PyMOL CGO cylinders between C-alpha atoms (Angstrom):
from pymol import cmd
from pymol.cgo import CYLINDER

trace = [
    CYLINDER, 89.12, -29.07, -10.18, 90.92, -26.67, -7.96, 0.3, 1, 1, 1, 1, 1, 1,
    CYLINDER, 90.92, -26.67, -7.96, 94.37, -28.09, -6.96, 0.3, 1, 1, 1, 1, 1, 1,
    CYLINDER, 94.37, -28.09, -6.96, 94.31, -26.19, -3.76, 0.3, 1, 1, 1, 1, 1, 1,
    CYLINDER, 94.31, -26.19, -3.76, 90.72, -26.79, -2.91, 0.3, 1, 1, 1, 1, 1, 1,
    CYLINDER, 90.72, -26.79, -2.91, 90.56, -30.49, -3.36, 0.3, 1, 1, 1, 1, 1, 1,
    CYLINDER, 90.56, -30.49, -3.36, 93.40, -31.16, -0.83, 0.3, 1, 1, 1, 1, 1, 1,
    CYLINDER, 93.40, -31.16, -0.83, 92.11, -32.19, 2.60, 0.3, 1, 1, 1, 1, 1, 1,
    CYLINDER, 92.11, -32.19, 2.60, 93.54, -30.25, 5.64, 0.3, 1, 1, 1, 1, 1, 1,
    CYLINDER, 93.54, -30.25, 5.64, 95.09, -32.59, 8.13, 0.3, 1, 1, 1, 1, 1, 1,
    CYLINDER, 95.09, -32.59, 8.13, 94.12, -31.85, 11.71, 0.3, 1, 1, 1, 1, 1, 1,
    CYLINDER, 94.12, -31.85, 11.71, 97.11, -32.22, 14.09, 0.3, 1, 1, 1, 1, 1, 1,
    CYLINDER, 97.11, -32.22, 14.09, 96.93, -33.39, 17.74, 0.3, 1, 1, 1, 1, 1, 1,
    CYLINDER, 96.93, -33.39, 17.74, 95.73, -30.94, 20.20, 0.3, 1, 1, 1, 1, 1, 1,
    CYLINDER, 95.73, -30.94, 20.20, 93.58, -29.08, 17.61, 0.3, 1, 1, 1, 1, 1, 1,
    CYLINDER, 93.58, -29.08, 17.61, 89.88, -29.41, 17.39, 0.3, 1, 1, 1, 1, 1, 1,
    CYLINDER, 89.88, -29.41, 17.39, 87.85, -28.17, 14.41, 0.3, 1, 1, 1, 1, 1, 1,
    CYLINDER, 87.85, -28.17, 14.41, 84.17, -27.51, 14.81, 0.3, 1, 1, 1, 1, 1, 1,
    CYLINDER, 84.17, -27.51, 14.81, 81.88, -27.02, 11.68, 0.3, 1, 1, 1, 1, 1, 1,
    CYLINDER, 81.88, -27.02, 11.68, 78.45, -25.61, 12.66, 0.3, 1, 1, 1, 1, 1, 1,
    CYLINDER, 78.45, -25.61, 12.66, 75.87, -23.17, 11.15, 0.3, 1, 1, 1, 1, 1, 1,
    CYLINDER, 75.87, -23.17, 11.15, 78.19, -21.94, 8.29, 0.3, 1, 1, 1, 1, 1, 1,
    CYLINDER, 78.19, -21.94, 8.29, 81.03, -21.32, 10.43, 0.3, 1, 1, 1, 1, 1, 1,
    CYLINDER, 81.03, -21.32, 10.43, 84.30, -23.16, 11.25, 0.3, 1, 1, 1, 1, 1, 1,
    CYLINDER, 84.30, -23.16, 11.25, 86.02, -22.80, 14.58, 0.3, 1, 1, 1, 1, 1, 1,
    CYLINDER, 86.02, -22.80, 14.58, 89.47, -23.96, 15.14, 0.3, 1, 1, 1, 1, 1, 1,
    CYLINDER, 89.47, -23.96, 15.14, 90.98, -24.33, 18.79, 0.3, 1, 1, 1, 1, 1, 1,
    CYLINDER, 90.98, -24.33, 18.79, 94.47, -25.09, 19.59, 0.3, 1, 1, 1, 1, 1, 1,
    CYLINDER, 94.47, -25.09, 19.59, 97.32, -24.50, 22.01, 0.3, 1, 1, 1, 1, 1, 1,
    CYLINDER, 97.32, -24.50, 22.01, 98.17, -21.12, 20.93, 0.3, 1, 1, 1, 1, 1, 1,
    CYLINDER, 98.17, -21.12, 20.93, 95.74, -18.26, 21.84, 0.3, 1, 1, 1, 1, 1, 1,
    CYLINDER, 95.74, -18.26, 21.84, 92.02, -17.79, 21.48, 0.3, 1, 1, 1, 1, 1, 1,
    CYLINDER, 92.02, -17.79, 21.48, 89.90, -20.03, 19.04, 0.3, 1, 1, 1, 1, 1, 1,
    CYLINDER, 89.90, -20.03, 19.04, 89.70, -18.65, 15.41, 0.3, 1, 1, 1, 1, 1, 1,
    CYLINDER, 89.70, -18.65, 15.41, 86.44, -18.48, 13.53, 0.3, 1, 1, 1, 1, 1, 1,
    CYLINDER, 86.44, -18.48, 13.53, 85.47, -18.31, 9.93, 0.3, 1, 1, 1, 1, 1, 1,
    CYLINDER, 85.47, -18.31, 9.93, 82.20, -17.80, 8.32, 0.3, 1, 1, 1, 1, 1, 1,
    CYLINDER, 82.20, -17.80, 8.32, 82.42, -19.42, 4.94, 0.3, 1, 1, 1, 1, 1, 1,
    CYLINDER, 82.42, -19.42, 4.94, 80.15, -18.84, 1.83, 0.3, 1, 1, 1, 1, 1, 1,
    CYLINDER, 80.15, -18.84, 1.83, 76.89, -20.80, 1.97, 0.3, 1, 1, 1, 1, 1, 1,
    CYLINDER, 76.89, -20.80, 1.97, 77.65, -22.56, -1.30, 0.3, 1, 1, 1, 1, 1, 1,
    CYLINDER, 77.65, -22.56, -1.30, 80.76, -24.32, 0.03, 0.3, 1, 1, 1, 1, 1, 1,
    CYLINDER, 80.76, -24.32, 0.03, 80.39, -27.69, 1.72, 0.3, 1, 1, 1, 1, 1, 1,
    CYLINDER, 80.39, -27.69, 1.72, 82.87, -28.00, 4.62, 0.3, 1, 1, 1, 1, 1, 1,
    CYLINDER, 82.87, -28.00, 4.62, 83.13, -31.39, 6.42, 0.3, 1, 1, 1, 1, 1, 1,
    CYLINDER, 83.13, -31.39, 6.42, 85.38, -32.49, 9.33, 0.3, 1, 1, 1, 1, 1, 1,
    CYLINDER, 85.38, -32.49, 9.33, 85.72, -36.11, 10.56, 0.3, 1, 1, 1, 1, 1, 1,
    CYLINDER, 85.72, -36.11, 10.56, 88.15, -35.36, 13.41, 0.3, 1, 1, 1, 1, 1, 1,
    CYLINDER, 88.15, -35.36, 13.41, 91.22, -36.29, 11.41, 0.3, 1, 1, 1, 1, 1, 1,
    CYLINDER, 91.22, -36.29, 11.41, 90.92, -33.99, 8.35, 0.3, 1, 1, 1, 1, 1, 1,
    CYLINDER, 90.92, -33.99, 8.35, 88.75, -31.31, 6.95, 0.3, 1, 1, 1, 1, 1, 1,
    CYLINDER, 88.75, -31.31, 6.95, 87.49, -31.29, 3.34, 0.3, 1, 1, 1, 1, 1, 1,
    CYLINDER, 87.49, -31.29, 3.34, 85.91, -28.49, 1.30, 0.3, 1, 1, 1, 1, 1, 1,
    CYLINDER, 85.91, -28.49, 1.30, 83.65, -29.24, -1.64, 0.3, 1, 1, 1, 1, 1, 1,
    CYLINDER, 83.65, -29.24, -1.64, 81.96, -27.09, -4.10, 0.3, 1, 1, 1, 1, 1, 1,
    CYLINDER, 81.96, -27.09, -4.10, 78.49, -27.76, -5.70, 0.3, 1, 1, 1, 1, 1, 1,
    CYLINDER, 78.49, -27.76, -5.70, 79.29, -27.12, -9.36, 0.3, 1, 1, 1, 1, 1, 1,
    CYLINDER, 79.29, -27.12, -9.36, 81.99, -25.56, -11.67, 0.3, 1, 1, 1, 1, 1, 1,
    CYLINDER, 81.99, -25.56, -11.67, 80.60, -22.13, -11.69, 0.3, 1, 1, 1, 1, 1, 1,
    CYLINDER, 80.60, -22.13, -11.69, 83.27, -19.45, -11.78, 0.3, 1, 1, 1, 1, 1, 1,
    CYLINDER, 83.27, -19.45, -11.78, 82.60, -17.91, -8.34, 0.3, 1, 1, 1, 1, 1, 1,
    CYLINDER, 82.60, -17.91, -8.34, 82.35, -21.55, -6.75, 0.3, 1, 1, 1, 1, 1, 1,
    CYLINDER, 82.35, -21.55, -6.75, 85.71, -22.37, -8.26, 0.3, 1, 1, 1, 1, 1, 1,
    CYLINDER, 85.71, -22.37, -8.26, 87.26, -19.31, -6.77, 0.3, 1, 1, 1, 1, 1, 1,
    CYLINDER, 87.26, -19.31, -6.77, 85.60, -19.71, -3.43, 0.3, 1, 1, 1, 1, 1, 1,
    CYLINDER, 85.60, -19.71, -3.43, 86.67, -23.44, -3.31, 0.3, 1, 1, 1, 1, 1, 1,
    CYLINDER, 86.67, -23.44, -3.31, 90.46, -22.73, -3.07, 0.3, 1, 1, 1, 1, 1, 1,
    CYLINDER, 90.46, -22.73, -3.07, 89.94, -19.61, -0.95, 0.3, 1, 1, 1, 1, 1, 1,
    CYLINDER, 89.94, -19.61, -0.95, 87.83, -21.44, 1.77, 0.3, 1, 1, 1, 1, 1, 1,
    CYLINDER, 87.83, -21.44, 1.77, 90.27, -24.12, 2.00, 0.3, 1, 1, 1, 1, 1, 1,
    CYLINDER, 90.27, -24.12, 2.00, 93.29, -21.91, 2.27, 0.3, 1, 1, 1, 1, 1, 1,
    CYLINDER, 93.29, -21.91, 2.27, 91.67, -19.69, 4.92, 0.3, 1, 1, 1, 1, 1, 1,
    CYLINDER, 91.67, -19.69, 4.92, 90.84, -22.80, 7.01, 0.3, 1, 1, 1, 1, 1, 1,
    CYLINDER, 90.84, -22.80, 7.01, 94.32, -24.21, 6.58, 0.3, 1, 1, 1, 1, 1, 1,
    CYLINDER, 94.32, -24.21, 6.58, 95.76, -20.70, 7.75, 0.3, 1, 1, 1, 1, 1, 1,
    CYLINDER, 95.76, -20.70, 7.75, 93.63, -21.09, 10.90, 0.3, 1, 1, 1, 1, 1, 1,
    CYLINDER, 93.63, -21.09, 10.90, 94.90, -24.62, 11.61, 0.3, 1, 1, 1, 1, 1, 1,
    CYLINDER, 94.90, -24.62, 11.61, 98.54, -23.55, 11.03, 0.3, 1, 1, 1, 1, 1, 1,
    CYLINDER, 98.54, -23.55, 11.03, 98.00, -20.37, 13.15, 0.3, 1, 1, 1, 1, 1, 1,
    CYLINDER, 98.00, -20.37, 13.15, 96.75, -22.34, 16.28, 0.3, 1, 1, 1, 1, 1, 1,
    CYLINDER, 96.75, -22.34, 16.28, 99.59, -24.83, 16.11, 0.3, 1, 1, 1, 1, 1, 1,
    CYLINDER, 99.59, -24.83, 16.11, 102.67, -22.98, 14.92, 0.3, 1, 1, 1, 1, 1, 1,
    CYLINDER, 102.67, -22.98, 14.92, 101.53, -19.17, 14.75, 0.3, 1, 1, 1, 1, 1, 1,
    CYLINDER, 101.53, -19.17, 14.75, 102.63, -16.51, 12.39, 0.3, 1, 1, 1, 1, 1, 1,
    CYLINDER, 102.63, -16.51, 12.39, 105.49, -14.01, 12.71, 0.3, 1, 1, 1, 1, 1, 1,
    CYLINDER, 105.49, -14.01, 12.71, 106.61, -11.05, 10.53, 0.3, 1, 1, 1, 1, 1, 1,
    CYLINDER, 106.61, -11.05, 10.53, 109.96, -9.44, 11.05, 0.3, 1, 1, 1, 1, 1, 1,
    CYLINDER, 109.96, -9.44, 11.05, 110.59, -5.75, 10.31, 0.3, 1, 1, 1, 1, 1, 1,
    CYLINDER, 110.59, -5.75, 10.31, 113.86, -3.99, 10.22, 0.3, 1, 1, 1, 1, 1, 1,
    CYLINDER, 113.86, -3.99, 10.22, 114.47, -0.27, 10.57, 0.3, 1, 1, 1, 1, 1, 1,
    CYLINDER, 114.47, -0.27, 10.57, 117.23, 1.41, 8.55, 0.3, 1, 1, 1, 1, 1, 1,
    CYLINDER, 117.23, 1.41, 8.55, 118.61, 4.89, 9.00, 0.3, 1, 1, 1, 1, 1, 1,
    CYLINDER, 118.61, 4.89, 9.00, 120.65, 6.95, 11.31, 0.3, 1, 1, 1, 1, 1, 1,
    CYLINDER, 120.65, 6.95, 11.31, 118.62, 7.69, 14.48, 0.3, 1, 1, 1, 1, 1, 1,
    CYLINDER, 118.62, 7.69, 14.48, 115.60, 5.52, 13.40, 0.3, 1, 1, 1, 1, 1, 1,
    CYLINDER, 115.60, 5.52, 13.40, 114.50, 3.16, 16.16, 0.3, 1, 1, 1, 1, 1, 1,
    CYLINDER, 114.50, 3.16, 16.16, 111.68, 1.29, 17.75, 0.3, 1, 1, 1, 1, 1, 1,
    CYLINDER, 111.68, 1.29, 17.75, 110.64, 0.71, 21.48, 0.3, 1, 1, 1, 1, 1, 1,
    CYLINDER, 110.64, 0.71, 21.48, 107.91, -1.23, 23.09, 0.3, 1, 1, 1, 1, 1, 1,
    CYLINDER, 107.91, -1.23, 23.09, 105.61, 1.14, 24.90, 0.3, 1, 1, 1, 1, 1, 1,
    CYLINDER, 105.61, 1.14, 24.90, 102.54, -0.63, 26.76, 0.3, 1, 1, 1, 1, 1, 1,
    CYLINDER, 102.54, -0.63, 26.76, 101.11, -3.14, 24.36, 0.3, 1, 1, 1, 1, 1, 1,
    CYLINDER, 101.11, -3.14, 24.36, 102.21, -1.38, 21.18, 0.3, 1, 1, 1, 1, 1, 1,
    CYLINDER, 102.21, -1.38, 21.18, 105.22, -0.19, 19.40, 0.3, 1, 1, 1, 1, 1, 1,
    CYLINDER, 105.22, -0.19, 19.40, 106.67, 3.40, 19.32, 0.3, 1, 1, 1, 1, 1, 1,
    CYLINDER, 106.67, 3.40, 19.32, 108.63, 4.37, 16.10, 0.3, 1, 1, 1, 1, 1, 1,
    CYLINDER, 108.63, 4.37, 16.10, 111.28, 7.20, 15.84, 0.3, 1, 1, 1, 1, 1, 1,
    CYLINDER, 111.28, 7.20, 15.84, 111.60, 7.36, 12.24, 0.3, 1, 1, 1, 1, 1, 1,
    CYLINDER, 111.60, 7.36, 12.24, 112.75, 10.96, 11.30, 0.3, 1, 1, 1, 1, 1, 1,
    CYLINDER, 112.75, 10.96, 11.30, 109.50, 12.80, 11.88, 0.3, 1, 1, 1, 1, 1, 1,
    CYLINDER, 109.50, 12.80, 11.88, 108.90, 15.59, 14.49, 0.3, 1, 1, 1, 1, 1, 1,
    CYLINDER, 108.90, 15.59, 14.49, 106.72, 13.38, 16.53, 0.3, 1, 1, 1, 1, 1, 1,
    CYLINDER, 106.72, 13.38, 16.53, 107.05, 9.65, 17.55, 0.3, 1, 1, 1, 1, 1, 1,
    CYLINDER, 107.05, 9.65, 17.55, 104.64, 7.29, 15.94, 0.3, 1, 1, 1, 1, 1, 1,
    CYLINDER, 104.64, 7.29, 15.94, 102.62, 4.77, 18.09, 0.3, 1, 1, 1, 1, 1, 1,
    CYLINDER, 102.62, 4.77, 18.09, 101.03, 1.63, 16.78, 0.3, 1, 1, 1, 1, 1, 1,
    CYLINDER, 101.03, 1.63, 16.78, 98.62, -0.41, 18.83, 0.3, 1, 1, 1, 1, 1, 1,
    CYLINDER, 98.62, -0.41, 18.83, 98.31, -4.11, 17.74, 0.3, 1, 1, 1, 1, 1, 1,
    CYLINDER, 98.31, -4.11, 17.74, 94.85, -5.66, 17.36, 0.3, 1, 1, 1, 1, 1, 1,
    CYLINDER, 94.85, -5.66, 17.36, 93.58, -8.22, 19.62, 0.3, 1, 1, 1, 1, 1, 1,
    CYLINDER, 93.58, -8.22, 19.62, 95.59, -11.53, 19.39, 0.3, 1, 1, 1, 1, 1, 1,
    CYLINDER, 95.59, -11.53, 19.39, 98.67, -9.80, 17.96, 0.3, 1, 1, 1, 1, 1, 1,
    CYLINDER, 98.67, -9.80, 17.96, 101.82, -9.29, 20.13, 0.3, 1, 1, 1, 1, 1, 1,
    CYLINDER, 101.82, -9.29, 20.13, 104.70, -6.95, 19.32, 0.3, 1, 1, 1, 1, 1, 1,
    CYLINDER, 104.70, -6.95, 19.32, 108.37, -7.58, 20.43, 0.3, 1, 1, 1, 1, 1, 1,
    CYLINDER, 108.37, -7.58, 20.43, 111.46, -5.44, 19.97, 0.3, 1, 1, 1, 1, 1, 1,
    CYLINDER, 111.46, -5.44, 19.97, 114.52, -7.65, 20.55, 0.3, 1, 1, 1, 1, 1, 1,
    CYLINDER, 114.52, -7.65, 20.55, 116.84, -4.60, 19.49, 0.3, 1, 1, 1, 1, 1, 1,
    CYLINDER, 116.84, -4.60, 19.49, 116.13, -1.06, 18.56, 0.3, 1, 1, 1, 1, 1, 1,
    CYLINDER, 116.13, -1.06, 18.56, 116.17, -1.75, 14.72, 0.3, 1, 1, 1, 1, 1, 1,
    CYLINDER, 116.17, -1.75, 14.72, 114.16, -5.00, 14.70, 0.3, 1, 1, 1, 1, 1, 1,
    CYLINDER, 114.16, -5.00, 14.70, 110.30, -5.44, 15.23, 0.3, 1, 1, 1, 1, 1, 1,
    CYLINDER, 110.30, -5.44, 15.23, 108.72, -8.78, 15.63, 0.3, 1, 1, 1, 1, 1, 1,
    CYLINDER, 108.72, -8.78, 15.63, 104.92, -9.00, 15.01, 0.3, 1, 1, 1, 1, 1, 1,
    CYLINDER, 104.92, -9.00, 15.01, 103.53, -12.54, 15.97, 0.3, 1, 1, 1, 1, 1, 1,
    CYLINDER, 103.53, -12.54, 15.97, 99.94, -14.06, 16.37, 0.3, 1, 1, 1, 1, 1, 1,
    CYLINDER, 99.94, -14.06, 16.37, 97.68, -16.75, 15.40, 0.3, 1, 1, 1, 1, 1, 1,
    CYLINDER, 97.68, -16.75, 15.40, 95.73, -15.00, 12.82, 0.3, 1, 1, 1, 1, 1, 1,
    CYLINDER, 95.73, -15.00, 12.82, 97.64, -14.50, 9.52, 0.3, 1, 1, 1, 1, 1, 1,
    CYLINDER, 97.64, -14.50, 9.52, 95.45, -11.80, 8.34, 0.3, 1, 1, 1, 1, 1, 1,
    CYLINDER, 95.45, -11.80, 8.34, 95.89, -9.61, 11.47, 0.3, 1, 1, 1, 1, 1, 1,
    CYLINDER, 95.89, -9.61, 11.47, 99.59, -10.20, 11.75, 0.3, 1, 1, 1, 1, 1, 1,
    CYLINDER, 99.59, -10.20, 11.75, 100.17, -9.22, 8.09, 0.3, 1, 1, 1, 1, 1, 1,
    CYLINDER, 100.17, -9.22, 8.09, 97.83, -6.10, 8.26, 0.3, 1, 1, 1, 1, 1, 1,
    CYLINDER, 97.83, -6.10, 8.26, 99.56, -4.79, 11.45, 0.3, 1, 1, 1, 1, 1, 1,
    CYLINDER, 99.56, -4.79, 11.45, 103.00, -5.35, 10.02, 0.3, 1, 1, 1, 1, 1, 1,
    CYLINDER, 103.00, -5.35, 10.02, 101.94, -3.49, 6.84, 0.3, 1, 1, 1, 1, 1, 1,
    CYLINDER, 101.94, -3.49, 6.84, 100.57, -0.57, 9.10, 0.3, 1, 1, 1, 1, 1, 1,
    CYLINDER, 100.57, -0.57, 9.10, 103.82, -0.35, 10.85, 0.3, 1, 1, 1, 1, 1, 1,
    CYLINDER, 103.82, -0.35, 10.85, 105.86, -0.44, 7.52, 0.3, 1, 1, 1, 1, 1, 1,
    CYLINDER, 105.86, -0.44, 7.52, 103.61, 2.26, 6.10, 0.3, 1, 1, 1, 1, 1, 1,
    CYLINDER, 103.61, 2.26, 6.10, 104.65, 4.64, 8.74, 0.3, 1, 1, 1, 1, 1, 1,
    CYLINDER, 104.65, 4.64, 8.74, 107.98, 5.06, 6.95, 0.3, 1, 1, 1, 1, 1, 1,
    CYLINDER, 107.98, 5.06, 6.95, 108.37, 3.09, 3.69, 0.3, 1, 1, 1, 1, 1, 1,
    CYLINDER, 108.37, 3.09, 3.69, 111.86, 2.49, 2.55, 0.3, 1, 1, 1, 1, 1, 1,
    CYLINDER, 111.86, 2.49, 2.55, 113.02, 5.24, 0.10, 0.3, 1, 1, 1, 1, 1, 1,
    CYLINDER, 113.02, 5.24, 0.10, 115.13, 4.10, -2.96, 0.3, 1, 1, 1, 1, 1, 1,
    CYLINDER, 115.13, 4.10, -2.96, 118.05, 6.56, -2.63, 0.3, 1, 1, 1, 1, 1, 1,
    CYLINDER, 118.05, 6.56, -2.63, 119.44, 5.85, 0.90, 0.3, 1, 1, 1, 1, 1, 1,
    CYLINDER, 119.44, 5.85, 0.90, 117.33, 2.94, 1.74, 0.3, 1, 1, 1, 1, 1, 1,
    CYLINDER, 117.33, 2.94, 1.74, 116.20, 4.70, 5.00, 0.3, 1, 1, 1, 1, 1, 1,
    CYLINDER, 116.20, 4.70, 5.00, 112.76, 3.39, 6.35, 0.3, 1, 1, 1, 1, 1, 1,
    CYLINDER, 112.76, 3.39, 6.35, 111.02, 0.36, 7.82, 0.3, 1, 1, 1, 1, 1, 1,
    CYLINDER, 111.02, 0.36, 7.82, 111.16, -2.73, 5.66, 0.3, 1, 1, 1, 1, 1, 1,
    CYLINDER, 111.16, -2.73, 5.66, 110.31, -6.48, 5.89, 0.3, 1, 1, 1, 1, 1, 1,
    CYLINDER, 110.31, -6.48, 5.89, 113.14, -8.52, 6.99, 0.3, 1, 1, 1, 1, 1, 1,
    CYLINDER, 113.14, -8.52, 6.99, 113.88, -10.19, 3.60, 0.3, 1, 1, 1, 1, 1, 1,
    CYLINDER, 113.88, -10.19, 3.60, 112.56, -7.34, 1.47, 0.3, 1, 1, 1, 1, 1, 1,
    CYLINDER, 112.56, -7.34, 1.47, 114.85, -6.05, -1.30, 0.3, 1, 1, 1, 1, 1, 1,
    CYLINDER, 114.85, -6.05, -1.30, 114.62, -2.36, -2.01, 0.3, 1, 1, 1, 1, 1, 1,
    CYLINDER, 114.62, -2.36, -2.01, 115.68, -1.42, -5.39, 0.3, 1, 1, 1, 1, 1, 1,
    CYLINDER, 115.68, -1.42, -5.39, 118.21, 1.61, -5.11, 0.3, 1, 1, 1, 1, 1, 1,
    CYLINDER, 118.21, 1.61, -5.11, 118.30, 4.45, -7.43, 0.3, 1, 1, 1, 1, 1, 1,
    CYLINDER, 118.30, 4.45, -7.43, 121.39, 6.41, -8.50, 0.3, 1, 1, 1, 1, 1, 1,
    CYLINDER, 121.39, 6.41, -8.50, 121.29, 9.98, -7.08, 0.3, 1, 1, 1, 1, 1, 1,
    CYLINDER, 121.29, 9.98, -7.08, 122.05, 13.17, -9.11, 0.3, 1, 1, 1, 1, 1, 1,
    CYLINDER, 122.05, 13.17, -9.11, 125.25, 13.06, -10.99, 0.3, 1, 1, 1, 1, 1, 1,
    CYLINDER, 125.25, 13.06, -10.99, 127.50, 15.99, -11.76, 0.3, 1, 1, 1, 1, 1, 1,
    CYLINDER, 127.50, 15.99, -11.76, 126.99, 17.40, -15.29, 0.3, 1, 1, 1, 1, 1, 1,
    CYLINDER, 126.99, 17.40, -15.29, 130.52, 17.15, -16.70, 0.3, 1, 1, 1, 1, 1, 1,
    CYLINDER, 130.52, 17.15, -16.70, 130.24, 18.72, -20.11, 0.3, 1, 1, 1, 1, 1, 1,
    CYLINDER, 130.24, 18.72, -20.11, 132.17, 21.97, -20.04, 0.3, 1, 1, 1, 1, 1, 1,
]
cmd.load_cgo(trace, "trace")
């Protein structure tokens, strides 16, 4: 039995979970309601206080889908109650970010500035020029947008310049050394 899949998902106050026609809809205080269409083999039940996910048999695919479905629904519940947030740091001389409209504009060593428009339900804040905060209710959208911003200039291993996650550790390499043999 799946350790993750068999755990019930508690529904906190102020959150409503609706299971209907192969889809789960979660509504809460933060943002628009989130919807997930789950696999037809999974049995999702809600009694108002908790959500349970069951599988029909121990087939390999059903075992995999069991934990996945439960984790996705739990992420939706956490998203509408607390929300998700990713922080990015910019390292490098002259490298900075600024909010432009709804998106973020990066100056990261290229001839042109790079503009990233966030998807629906994701917000971007720049508390200082070297910090970007991506937040929203959908864990997947927040993570994907943060990854796209990071990909605009990945941290390089020699000087550490680029865009990185707040707690990311970049392994540094030693540069060229003077060949002293003669």
